[in-house]
C-alpha positions as CSV (number, residue, x, y, z in Angstrom):
1,M,159.2,135.9,124.7
2,P,156.8,138.0,122.7
3,R,154.9,140.9,124.2
4,P,151.3,140.0,125.3
5,D,149.9,142.9,123.2
6,A,151.9,142.0,120.1
7,P,149.9,140.5,117.2
8,R,150.2,136.8,116.9
9,P,151.9,135.5,113.7
10,W,149.9,133.4,111.3
11,R,150.3,129.6,111.8
12,H,149.6,129.1,108.1
13,G,149.3,131.2,105.0
14,F,146.0,132.7,103.7
15,R,144.4,130.3,101.2
16,P,141.8,132.2,99.1
17,G,140.8,129.1,97.2
18,R,139.7,127.3,100.3
19,L,137.7,130.4,101.3
20,V,135.9,130.5,98.0
21,L,135.2,126.7,98.2
22,G,133.9,127.0,101.7
23,L,131.6,129.9,100.7
24,T,130.3,127.8,97.8
25,G,129.6,124.9,100.2
26,L,127.7,127.2,102.5
27,G,125.7,128.4,99.5
28,V,124.8,124.9,98.5
29,A,123.9,124.1,102.1
30,A,121.7,127.2,102.3
31,L,119.8,126.1,99.1
32,Y,119.1,122.7,100.5
33,A,118.3,124.0,104.0
34,G,115.7,126.4,102.4
35,D,114.3,123.4,100.5
36,A,114.1,121.3,103.6
37,A,112.4,124.1,105.6
38,G,109.8,124.5,102.9
39,A,110.7,128.0,101.9
40,W,111.3,127.1,98.3
41,H,111.8,124.0,96.1
42,T,115.3,123.2,94.9
43,P,115.6,120.5,92.2
44,W,118.6,118.3,92.7
45,Y,120.3,119.3,89.5
46,A,120.1,123.1,90.3
47,V,123.2,122.8,92.5
48,L,125.5,121.4,89.8
49,P,126.1,124.8,88.0
50,L,126.6,126.5,91.4
51,L,129.1,123.8,92.5
52,A,130.9,123.8,89.2
53,A,131.3,127.6,89.2
54,G,132.5,127.6,92.8
55,L,135.1,125.0,91.9
56,V,136.4,127.0,89.0
57,L,136.5,130.2,91.0
58,A,138.3,128.4,93.9
59,G,140.8,127.0,91.5
60,G,141.5,130.4,90.0
61,A,141.8,132.0,93.5
62,G,144.1,129.2,94.5
63,L,146.3,129.8,91.5
64,L,146.5,133.5,92.2
65,G,147.3,133.0,95.8
66,Q,150.0,130.5,95.0
67,R,151.5,133.0,92.5
68,A,151.5,135.7,95.1
69,R,153.2,133.5,97.7
70,R,155.9,132.5,95.2
71,R,156.5,136.1,94.2
72,R,156.7,137.2,97.8
73,A,159.1,134.3,98.7
74,A,161.3,135.1,95.7
75,R,161.4,138.8,96.6
76,A,162.3,137.9,100.2
77,A,165.0,135.5,99.1
78,S,166.6,138.0,96.7
79,S,166.8,140.7,99.3
80,D,168.3,138.5,101.9
81,S,172.0,138.5,101.2
82,T,173.4,138.3,104.7
83,G,175.4,135.4,106.0
84,A,177.3,132.7,104.3
85,P,175.7,130.6,101.6
86,A,174.2,127.3,102.7
87,S,176.7,125.3,100.6
88,T,179.7,126.6,102.5
89,S,178.4,126.4,106.0
90,G,177.7,123.4,108.2
91,S,178.8,119.8,108.0
92,Q,177.8,119.5,104.3
93,A,180.9,121.4,103.2
94,I,183.2,119.0,105.0
95,R,183.7,115.7,103.1
């Protein structure tokens, strides 16, 4: 059982693309909320460049995050040389 003061492990990995996409959605919502409140006038087509730029940035952040996760997993797999290989252990080796 883990200690109560120990930090909790992540349930899932950090996804920077989703963060960027969420911030883009909040920006679009803020533009339309300001228009609805009467603070400014936002034409309907003004959001398209913001949304397109957010999607491109989210895709780039997602690719960089995926590359980092793969590199970290490859580094962890290459340093783990303890135990028997999976092909010789277990019921799969017995035929």
